[in-house]
N, C-alpha and C positions, 0 to 999 in steps of 0.2 A: 507486255510481250505478248506474242501470239501463241494463243493455245492449242493443245495437240493431245488427240485420245489415242493411246495403246489398245489395238485389239488382240486379244491373248495373253494369258497372265502364265505361261509356261517359261524355258528357258529360253528360247529366243527372244521374250519379252523382256528378260532381265538385261541381253545382252543390247536391246535398244534402249533401255533407259540408260544407260551407261553410255552411249553413241551419242543420245539428245543430250546428256550433260556436256559431254566432252565438247560437243559441237557448238552448244550455246544457242541462243536468239529463239529458243521455243520454250515455254512452260508445260509441262506434264499435267492435264488436268486430272488422269486417272487412267485406269485400266478398265477394259470390259472383257469380261470373259463368260463361257457358257457355264462356269463354275460362279455363280454369281456371289456365293459366300468366299470366294477364295480370300486366303490370307494376303495383305500387299505384301507389295515386292519391293526390297529397294527403299521405303518408306513411300511409296507410290498406291493409294488406295486403289481396291477393287470396286468400281461403280455401279455394278451389277450387271445383267447379261445384255443383250444387246437390243433390248427393250428400253434400256437407258440413252440409246444413241441420239432419238428425236430430241429429248428434253437437252440432252448437250447440246445439240446444233442450234437449238432456239435460243439457248442461253450464251450465244457466241462461241462455243469451241467450234473452228471452221475445219480443222486439219485432222487428220488420223494417219496412222501408221499402223499396217498389218500385220503383226508376229505370228504368223502360223508357217510351221515350215514346209508344209504339204501345198506344192502348187498349186494343184486343183481347188483345196479350199482357199488360200491365199485370193486366187483370181476370182472364186464366186463371191468371196466378202467382197473384193474391190469392187464389186458390181452393185452389191446391196448398199454399203456406203456410200460410192459414188451417185447411186439414186437419193440419197438422203441430203445430197450437197456438199459432202465431205470434199477435200482437196487433200492431194497426196505429195508432200513433196517429197524429192528425192533427198537420202538423208547418206551423208558422206563423212567418216570417221576424220579427224583432222590428221590423224598419223599416216591414213592412205596418201598413196603418190600416184595422181592423174595427170598423164600427158595433156596439154593446152587441147589437142583436137579429141580427147576423148569424151563421151557423152552418156551421161547416166538418165535412165527414163522415170518417168513420172511412178512414184511409189516404191523405186527400189533403193537397197540399203547397200551400203559399200562399207565393210567392216574395218577395225583397226589393221593395218600394215598390210593392206590389199595394194595390188600395184595395177593400173590399167594405161596400157602402153599406147603409141599413137594410132588416133583412129580406131579405137577400142569403144563400141557402141553395145551399151548394157539397155535392152529393153524395158518394158515396164514391169513394175512389181515384180522384179529379179533380187537375189541375194547374191552377194559376192561375199563370201564369208573370210575369215582372219585369214591373213597371210597368201589368199589366193593370189594368183600373177594371170592377168590377161595382157598377152601380148599384142603388138599392133596388129589393127584390122580384125581382131577378134570380134564375135558379133554372139550377142546371147538374145535369144528369143523370150518373147512375153512369160513371165513367171519362172524361169531358169532358175536354177541354183548352182552354184560353184561353191563345194566344200572346203572348210581349209585347209589352207594350204596346196590346193589343185593348182595345176599348170598348165595355160592354154597357151601355146605358142602361134606364132605367127598365123593369121588367116584361120583359124579354126571358127566352127559355126555350130550354134549350140540350138537345139530347135524349142520353141514353147515348151515349157514344163518338164523340161529335162533336168535330169540331177546329175551333176558330177560328184562322186563322192571325195571326202578326203584323203589328200594326197595324191589322187590320180593325175596323170599326165599324159599328154597326147602328142602325136606327130603333128607338124604344121600342115594346116589346111584341110584337115579331115572334117567331117560334119557329121555331128552327133543329132541325131533323128527327134523328132517332138514326142517328150513322153518316154524318152528313152533314160535308162539309170545307168550308170557307169561306177560300179563297186569301190570300196575303199582301196586305195593304193592301186590301182587297175593303170598299166599301160597300152594306151588306145594307138594301134596302129595303121588302121584302116576304118572307115567309114560305118557306121552303127546305125542299123536301120530305125524308123520310127518304133517306140514302144519296146525295144530288146531291152534285155537287162544282162549287160555283159559283167564279166570281173578276171581278174588274173593278170598275169605277165608270161605273152602279150595277152591281153583283153579276147576273151571267149565268151558266146552265149552261155547263160546259167540256167 
């Protein structure tokens, strides 16, 4: 069975352990974390900090997934691990519903009960969290994160490294700019500029 290492021993790491076990087909070699002495999670050992990665690669561990919630940290880690020769599978929970024309990019994760509609496109190293809905023609840029229960109707564009909070919703065809943050439960009725942080109903700058 193909072996995979998980970078990050926090809450998102636990979620990915459960996803990988439910998905099947991969063996988790262990976790790597800046806290090299962190306790095992769900029976998976912490093998050390990132200094352990070259040895794991030489030992035949060829795949990695990155369990870091911060988009910038996730993308920076992807560059480091990619330089070591690790590959990054797209990981989709078996309970997620994906249209045949939906695309999930390298290193991205789709958690339980998420829905991707026709021609939805999830870029590299994104998180589509539990119960999120991406309807037809939605596009997520590299490193974007859609929180649990967020709803993106048809044609919404989410820029690279943007975060859509849990339970937030949008009008169809709005654009959320790069590195923007949409707060929990917000209602996005118009385009959001790059780097902006918005919240409320309707969503306003914070």
